[in-house]
N, C-alpha and C positions, 0 to 999 in steps of 0.2 A: 584644488588648482586644476585648471584645464588648459589644453593646448589644442585649439580647434584646427589649426593648420595641419597637425599630424594626427588628429583624432584621438588624443590622449586625455585621460582623466587620471589625476595623481592624488593620492591620499598619503599625507605624511603625519605620522603619529609617533608617540614614544616607542611603540613596538617596532617601527620601521617604515618602509616606503612600499606602497603598492601602486603599480602603473597598469592601467586598464586600457585596452583597445578593443572596442566591441565587447564580445563576451569573454575575451581572453584576458589574463592578467599575469604579471610577474611580481614577486615579492622579494625585497632585499632588507636584511636586518644586520646591523653591525655586530661582529663577533670579537673583534680585537685586532691587535697588530703586535708583531714581535719577530724575533729571529728563531727559526726552528719551531719550538712549541709556542703557540699563541695563548696568552693568558685569557682568563674570563673577561667578558666585556665590561663588567662593573654595573652600577645601577643605571637604569634607563634615564634618558634625558629628554626633555620636551624640545621640539623644534622651535627655532626662532625665525620668524618670517619678516622680511623687509622688501617691499616691492615684489619683484619676480625672483628673489633669492631666498632660500630657506637653509638654515644652518643647524647642525647638531654639534654642540660644543662639548667636547669630552677631554678636558685638560689640554694636553699637548697636541691633540688631534681634533681638527674640525672637518666634519663631513658636510659638504654643501651641494645644493642643487640650484640650478638656474634654469628657469623656464623661458625659452626664447624661440626665434624663428627656425633654428636648426633642430629643435626638439627639446628634450629634457637633458640638460648637461649635469653630470655628476663629477665631483672632484673632492680631493682631500688635501688639506694643508697640515703638514706635520712640523711642529716647532722644534722637536727634539727626537732623537732616536729612542727606542723603547728600553734600551739598556746596553750593556757591553756587547759589542759585536762578536759573534762566535763562529763566523765563517759562512753561515747560511744567509741567503738573501733576506732582506726585509720583506715581510709578508703581511698584507692587509687581508682580513678574512670577513666575508659577508655570507650570511645564510641566504641561500637561493632556493625559492620554491615558486609554486604557481601552477598554471595550466599549460605552460609552454615547455618545450624541450630545448635545452641549451646545448649548442654545439660550438666548440672553439674553432675559429676560422684559421686558415693558413697564416703563419706569421705570429700567431698567439697574441694579437693585440685587439681582438674583437670577438664577439659572440653573435650568432644568429639564434633567435628565439622563435621556434616553429610550432605550429599546431600539430595535432596527432596525424594529420594527413600529409605532413611534410612541408606545408606552405609557410614561408617566412612571414611572421607577424610583426616582430620588433627586432631591432638590432642594437647592440652595445659595442661601439667601435672606437678605434683611434686611441688606445691607451698610450699615454706618454708620461714621463716623469722628468722633473727638472730640479736642480738644487739652487741655492741662493745665488750662485755665481752665474746662473744661466746655462750650466752644463747639462746636456741631456743624459739621462741615466737609463741604461738598459732595463726594459720592463716587459713583462709578459703576464698573461692571465691563464688560469687553470680552473676547471670545474671538477670537483672531487667530493663525492659523498654528500651531495646536497649543499655544497659550499662553493662560492666563487672566491678564488684566491688571486690576489694581485701581488706579483713578485717584483721587487725592485732591487737592483744591484746598487747599494748605496756606499760601497767602499770608497773612502776618500771624499765623500760628498759633504758639502757645507749646508747645514740646516739653517732655515726651514726648507723643506721639500714641498713640491707641488706635484701631486699625482692626479692626472686629469685626462679624460678621453678627448677633450677639445682644448688645445692650447696654441697660442700664437707661435708661428715659426719665424716671423720677421716683423720688423717695424718699418713701414714705408713712410718716408718724409720727403717734403719738397726741398730741393737744394736752395731755393730762394724764398722760402716760406717767411711770412710776416704775421704779426698779430691780426687776428680777426679774419684771416683768409678763409676760414672754415674748410680747410683741406680735410677730405674724408666725408664731406656732406653727401656725396653719392659715390658708389663703388660698383664696378662691373668686372667680371672675370671671364676669360675664355682660354682654356688650356693653360699655358704658362705665361699669359699676359694679363695684367691688371690695369684698369683705368680708374683714376681717382679724380673726382671733381673738386674744385675750390672756387665756388661761385662768387665769393666776395673778394677775390684776389684783385688788387689794384694793378692795372697795367699802365705803366707810365703815369700820366695825369688822370687817367680814367678810373675813378673810384668804383669798385664793385663790378668792373667789366667781367672778371672771372676767367678761369682757365681750367684745363684738365691735364693730368699728368699720366704718362704711360710708363709702366714698369714691366720689364721682361725678366723672367726667372734667370738668374745667372747660372753659369755652368756648374758652380758648386752648390746650387740649390738655394732656396729661401733661407737665409740665416742672417742674424744680426740686424743692423740698421742699414737700410738701402735707400738710395736716391734714384730719381727718375732716369729713364733712358731717353725720354723726349717730353716736351711740353707743348700742348696744343692751345692755340688762341684763335680767335676769329679775326680775319684780316680786316673786317669792317666793324670791329667791336667798338662799343661806346660805354660810357659810364652807366652803371646800373643794369647792364644786360643780364648779369648773373649767368654768364656762360659757365657751364659745369654744374648747373642745378640738378641735372640728370645726365647720366652717361650709360652707354651700352656698347657692347662689342660682339662681333660675330666674325670669326676668321680674321681677315686683314682689314675689316671695315669697322671704324669707330663712329658712333653717333653721339653728339653732345647737344643737350638742350640748353637754350638760353631763354628762360621764361620771362625775363624783363626786357627783351629786345623790342624796341619801338620800330614799327613798320609804317612808313609814311606818317600819316596823322594819327595812327593807332598806337597810343601809349601802352606799353607792356603787352603788345599783341603776342610776342614770343616767336621763336624760330628754332629750328633744329639744323645742325651742321653735320655733314657727312664727310669724314676723312677716309680716303681710300689708300690702301697699301701702306698704312702706318706701321703695321706689324706683319712680319713674314716668317715668324718662328725663330728669329735670331735677334740678339740685342740691337736696338737702333743706336746710332751714334749719339753721344751726349750733345745737347744743343745749348748754346749760350742764349742769353736774352735776345741778342741781335740776330740770332739764327732760328728763332722759334718757328715752328711749322705754320704755314699759312693755310687758308681754307682751300680744300680741293673742290668741294661742291656745296652749294648752299640751297637748301630747300626752304622756300617761303610758303608755309602751309596757311592758306587763307581761312579765316573763320575761327571763332573761339568757342570752346565748350562752356556751357553755363556754369559748371561746378569746378572747373580747373583750368588753369592757364596753359596754353600751348607751350611745350618745351619742358613741362614739369615731369613727364613720365614718358620714356621712350624705350624701344627695344628693336634692334634690327632683326629682320627675318631672312 
């Protein structure tokens, strides 16, 4: 398995996982889980691969890896506790070895893996744990005697548990969402603001005109299911424009691509819309359909690229 974006080569075998970057590597091998004393790991199991996901299934514990744009994601799904709780935290133990030096970061939810000269080569970050009710569980990691230990406070937790360095904090949805809107087709984030495209959203009688939704992080943080702070549409939108096919944000400026926009006699020429002062670091007022934001500026970019339609890929600078 390779991840060219991050320069990673990954080997997953019965013995464990090796992640290589250039001439350096880090090795992880399952040792077991428990309260206090961790039992022996039991017999080795072969990894099971499907698409970009690989799983090690060990009874009540599944160790899994997902290869994606953010790197190699590791996680554990625990169907049941290892036995009666004895007061100590739940601990998952992995053997840790390789050519890199592991250092626990402040907060104890991440590691930096450095070369002998101190340069950071790889990082293992964002440890979180959740129970079946969605409750976040306190978790920390520790490096001790050639082992990586993941400690989870599972008192009162409902199993199964998810232990994962990358896990969703919130679910964003459109307040007026409908079938086949394709909400989430494009996503952009800047600071505490997220823009989500829905290029097949029907606006009144215009099928597939498209829209984009703006979410601003609430004061209480990203948590639970959230709906938009504002909805963006094109003031001159028409059926099939696919406004929201691509989105980008920089500061208080949002750009939305409409790859199917017809300009004059040019079918599907495409266009990009610029919205100024949509976001200023505080939640925008919720807008009803009758008060949707209109276009602030319209850029008609003349000419088509031979291999892609205008409006399919954008980013403000």
